[in-house]
C-alpha positions in Angstrom: -170.0 5.5 -173.1 -173.0 6.6 -174.8 -175.1 4.2 -173.0 -174.6 5.1 -169.8 -175.1 8.7 -171.4 -178.7 8.2 -172.5 -179.6 5.9 -169.4 -178.6 8.9 -167.1 -180.5 11.3 -169.2 -183.6 8.9 -168.9 -183.6 9.1 -165.1 -183.3 12.4 -164.7 -186.2 13.0 -167.2 -188.3 10.5 -165.0 -187.0 11.8 -161.4 -187.7 15.7 -163.2 -191.0 13.9 -163.6 -191.7 12.5 -160.2 -190.6 16.2 -158.3 -192.3 18.6 -160.4 -196.3 18.0 -160.1 -195.5 17.9 -155.8 -194.1 21.2 -156.3 -197.2 22.4 -157.9 -199.3 21.3 -155.3 -196.9 22.2 -152.4 -196.9 25.6 -153.7 -200.5 26.5 -154.6 -201.7 25.2 -150.7 -199.3 28.1 -149.0 -200.1 31.2 -147.8 -197.3 33.2 -145.4 -198.1 36.2 -142.7 -196.4 38.6 -145.1 -198.9 37.9 -148.1 -202.0 37.9 -145.8 -200.4 41.6 -144.4 -199.7 42.6 -148.6 -203.4 41.4 -149.0 -204.8 44.0 -146.6 -202.6 46.9 -147.6 -203.1 46.2 -151.2 -206.6 47.3 -150.3 -205.8 50.0 -147.5 -204.0 51.7 -150.2 -207.0 52.3 -152.0 -208.6 54.3 -149.5 -205.5 55.7 -147.1 -202.5 56.7 -147.2 -200.9 54.8 -144.3 -200.6 51.3 -144.6 -200.7 49.0 -141.5 -197.2 48.7 -139.7 -196.4 44.7 -138.2 -196.0 44.9 -134.4 -194.3 42.2 -132.7 -197.6 41.9 -129.5 -200.1 41.7 -132.1 -197.6 39.2 -133.9 -197.2 36.9 -130.7 -201.8 37.0 -129.9 -202.3 36.6 -133.3 -200.2 33.3 -133.8 -201.3 32.0 -130.1 -205.1 32.7 -131.5 -204.2 30.9 -133.9 -202.7 27.9 -132.2 -205.5 27.8 -129.6 -208.0 27.5 -132.4 -206.1 25.0 -134.2 -206.1 22.7 -131.1 -209.4 22.7 -130.7 -210.7 22.6 -134.1 -212.6 25.6 -133.8 -215.6 27.1 -136.0 -215.6 30.1 -134.7 -213.6 33.2 -133.3 -212.7 32.1 -129.4 -215.0 35.1 -127.8 -218.0 32.1 -128.9 -216.0 29.6 -126.8 -215.6 31.9 -124.0 -212.5 33.8 -124.4 -211.9 37.3 -123.9 -212.1 39.6 -126.8 -209.4 40.5 -129.2 -208.7 43.8 -127.6 -208.1 42.4 -124.3 -206.3 39.1 -125.4 -203.8 41.3 -127.5 -203.4 44.1 -124.2 -202.3 40.9 -122.4 -199.6 40.3 -124.9 -198.0 43.9 -124.6 -200.1 45.3 -127.3 -199.9 49.2 -126.2 -197.8 49.4 -123.7 -201.2 49.6 -120.9 -202.6 51.8 -123.2 -206.4 51.3 -124.0 -206.4 49.4 -127.7 -208.7 48.4 -129.9 -208.3 45.2 -131.8 -210.0 44.0 -135.3 -209.4 40.2 -135.5 -209.9 38.2 -139.1 -209.8 34.2 -139.4 -209.9 32.2 -142.4 -209.4 27.9 -142.2 -208.8 25.6 -145.1 -206.6 22.8 -146.0 -205.1 24.4 -149.1 -205.3 27.5 -149.1 -204.4 30.3 -151.5 -204.2 34.1 -151.2 -207.2 34.2 -153.6 -208.9 32.1 -151.9 -208.1 34.3 -148.4 -209.2 37.2 -150.5 -212.6 35.7 -151.0 -213.1 34.7 -147.3 -212.1 38.7 -146.1 -214.0 40.1 -149.2 -217.1 41.6 -147.3 -217.3 45.0 -145.5 -216.8 43.0 -141.7 -213.6 41.8 -142.9 -212.3 45.1 -144.7 -212.7 47.0 -141.7 -208.3 46.7 -141.9 -208.5 48.0 -144.8 -211.2 50.7 -144.6 -211.1 51.9 -140.8 -208.6 54.6 -140.7 -207.7 54.1 -137.4 -205.6 50.9 -137.5 -202.0 51.4 -137.6 -200.5 48.2 -136.9 -201.2 44.3 -137.8 -200.0 41.0 -136.6 -200.4 38.0 -138.4 -201.1 33.9 -136.7 -200.7 30.5 -138.6 -200.9 27.4 -137.1 -202.4 23.7 -138.6 -204.7 21.3 -136.6 -203.9 17.6 -136.2 -206.4 16.9 -139.0 -204.7 18.6 -141.9 -206.6 22.0 -141.7 -204.7 25.5 -141.5 -205.9 28.7 -139.1 -204.9 31.7 -140.8 -205.7 35.0 -137.9 -204.9 38.5 -139.0 -205.3 41.3 -136.2 -205.2 44.9 -136.7 -205.2 47.3 -134.2 -204.7 51.0 -133.0 -203.7 52.2 -129.8 -205.8 55.4 -127.8 -204.2 58.8 -128.3 -201.6 57.2 -131.0 -201.8 60.4 -133.5 -198.8 59.0 -136.0 -201.8 58.1 -138.5 -203.3 61.2 -138.5 -206.2 60.4 -136.9 -206.4 60.3 -132.6 -207.7 57.5 -131.2 -210.1 58.6 -128.4 -212.2 55.6 -126.3 -215.2 58.2 -125.7 -215.0 59.1 -128.8 -218.2 58.8 -131.3 -216.7 59.5 -134.4 -217.5 57.0 -137.2 -214.0 56.5 -137.7 -213.2 55.8 -134.2 -214.4 52.9 -132.6 -216.9 52.9 -129.9 -215.7 50.9 -126.9 -214.0 47.9 -129.2 -214.0 47.1 -132.7 -216.9 45.3 -133.8 -216.3 41.8 -133.8 -215.8 40.3 -137.2 -216.5 36.7 -138.1 -216.0 33.5 -141.0 -218.2 31.7 -139.2 -221.7 32.7 -137.7 -223.2 30.8 -134.8 -226.6 29.7 -134.9 -229.4 30.0 -132.7 -233.3 29.6 -131.9 -234.9 32.3 -133.4 -238.6 33.8 -132.3 -241.3 33.3 -133.6 -244.2 36.3 -133.9 -246.5 37.8 -131.4 -250.2 37.9 -132.1 -249.4 41.2 -133.8 -247.1 39.9 -136.3 -243.9 41.2 -134.7 -240.8 39.5 -134.1 -238.8 40.2 -130.8 -235.3 38.8 -129.9 -233.6 39.2 -126.7 -230.1 39.7 -127.1 -228.1 37.1 -125.5 -223.9 36.1 -124.6 -221.9 36.9 -127.3 -225.0 38.3 -129.3 -224.1 41.2 -132.3 -226.4 42.7 -134.6 -224.3 41.1 -137.5 -225.1 37.7 -135.9 -228.6 38.3 -135.2 -229.0 39.9 -138.7 -227.1 36.9 -140.4 -230.4 34.5 -138.2 -233.3 36.5 -138.8 -232.4 37.3 -142.7 -232.3 40.8 -142.1 -230.0 43.8 -142.0 -228.1 45.2 -139.3 -229.3 48.4 -140.5 -232.9 47.7 -140.4 -232.6 46.6 -136.9 -230.9 49.4 -136.1 -233.8 51.5 -137.8 -236.7 49.5 -135.8 -234.8 50.1 -132.1 -233.3 54.1 -133.1 -229.9 52.6 -132.3 -227.1 55.0 -132.6 -224.5 52.7 -132.8 -224.0 48.5 -132.9 -223.2 48.3 -129.2 -225.8 46.0 -127.8 -226.0 44.2 -124.1 -227.5 40.7 -122.7 -231.3 40.8 -121.7 -231.9 43.8 -123.9 -235.0 43.2 -126.2 -234.4 43.9 -130.0 -237.4 44.6 -132.6 -236.8 42.2 -135.6 -239.3 42.9 -138.4 -242.8 44.5 -137.6 -246.1 43.0 -138.5 -246.9 42.3 -142.2 -249.5 44.6 -143.4 -252.3 42.9 -145.1 -252.8 43.5 -149.1 -256.0 43.1 -150.1 -256.5 40.9 -153.1 -259.3 41.6 -155.4 -261.5 38.3 -156.2 -263.6 37.5 -159.8 -266.9 37.0 -159.9 -267.9 34.6 -161.8 -270.7 35.4 -164.7 -272.6 32.2 -165.2 -273.5 31.7 -169.1 -276.3 29.9 -170.3 -275.5 27.2 -172.3 -276.4 26.6 -175.9 -277.0 23.1 -177.2 -275.1 22.4 -179.9 -276.2 18.7 -182.4 -273.5 16.6 -181.7 -272.3 13.3 -184.0 -272.6 10.3 -182.4 -269.4 8.1 -182.7 -269.5 4.3 -182.7 -267.0 2.7 -180.1 -264.0 1.4 -181.6 -261.8 -1.9 -180.6 -258.6 -0.6 -179.5 -255.8 -2.4 -181.0 -252.5 -3.3 -179.0 -249.5 -0.9 -179.7 -246.0 -2.0 -179.2 -244.0 0.4 -177.1 -239.9 0.0 -178.0 -238.1 -0.1 -174.8 -235.0 1.7 -175.1 -231.7 0.1 -174.6 -230.0 2.3 -172.5 -226.2 3.6 -174.5 -223.3 2.7 -171.9 -221.4 5.2 -171.2 -218.0 5.7 -170.0 -218.2 9.6 -168.8 -219.0 8.7 -165.2 -215.6 6.1 -165.2 -213.9 8.9 -166.2 -214.9 11.6 -164.0 -213.3 9.0 -160.8 -210.0 9.4 -162.4 -208.0 11.8 -160.1 -207.0 14.2 -163.4 -203.2 14.5 -161.8 -202.7 10.7 -161.5 -203.9 10.2 -165.1 -201.6 13.1 -166.6 -198.6 11.3 -164.4 -199.4 7.6 -166.1 -199.3 9.5 -169.4 -196.2 10.8 -168.6 -194.3 8.0 -167.2 -195.6 5.8 -170.4 -194.2 8.7 -172.8 -190.7 8.3 -170.5 -190.8 4.6 -171.0 -191.8 5.0 -175.3 -188.6 7.4 -175.1 -186.7 4.7 -173.5 -188.0 1.8 -176.1 -186.8 4.2 -178.7 -183.9 5.1 -177.8 -182.8 1.6 -177.1 -183.8 -0.1 -180.4 -183.1 2.4 -182.8 -179.3 3.7 -180.9 -178.3 1.5 -178.2 -178.8 -1.7 -179.6 -177.6 -1.1 -183.3 -174.5 0.0 -181.8 -174.1 -2.8 -180.2 -174.3 -5.1 -183.2 -171.9 -3.3 -185.1 
């Protein structure tokens, strides 16, 4: 009877060793929609008293966006692929009930996303808009996976014109800094690069705005800031239109570098001793013998499988001890 008890104990131990590592890996790469909303509302609590409310229409819009991005393997917002803005798309899903709406969109993609990784992706000012802008009241989330194992996470925060439930009335014609002008700026995790202009004869760089260009993408591609572009062009908002010419940088100011004039020193003759040449003798050069190292071998070993192998060896050792010291003596008796 005890023999079956020991064998059952060993089988249970081995099964636990097989299942435990897999559960840990699976849990480490899972982020839910509730996790994304809790992350944004946690940040928002440090700015405003009203938390974002989950909206079913925004959920549908965000889920459709995530599935569309996963289907095409997108590396940027859908607007870069010719789609309409998030505000227009979400209005089509019924958000706002026909009123003017403003939607800002965050997205991220990874094969094993964690909430800490997502917080790192969205920690910059552009992706913090759902938390820092007071007019946003509603939120929707969507998650979809592509055929190659990548998972897309989309969060959309929305505001409805004329909605004063949050204490801030959103108006499409207002120019307040708390209210978006026309639409909320698009936030990106990926900036599509484009050919930059070369300086003219005066050294000044100009850029002609093209479709889907934003001040953010222009600033990233030219290595400058949004504030610097707005200052050079006397812009009062972030809105730009295709065909508009923007001054990116001024011609460099020449810097005069003082040159040194060398003072010629009259050489003085110093008597020197003439040395007799010596015959060079051959020297032995020791060739170092490479010392074999196993560091590169250990670096190639997967730590997860190494740990799993050690656990299996431990289980086999436990079985040997139990068999030779407990089970086998009882059979002899």
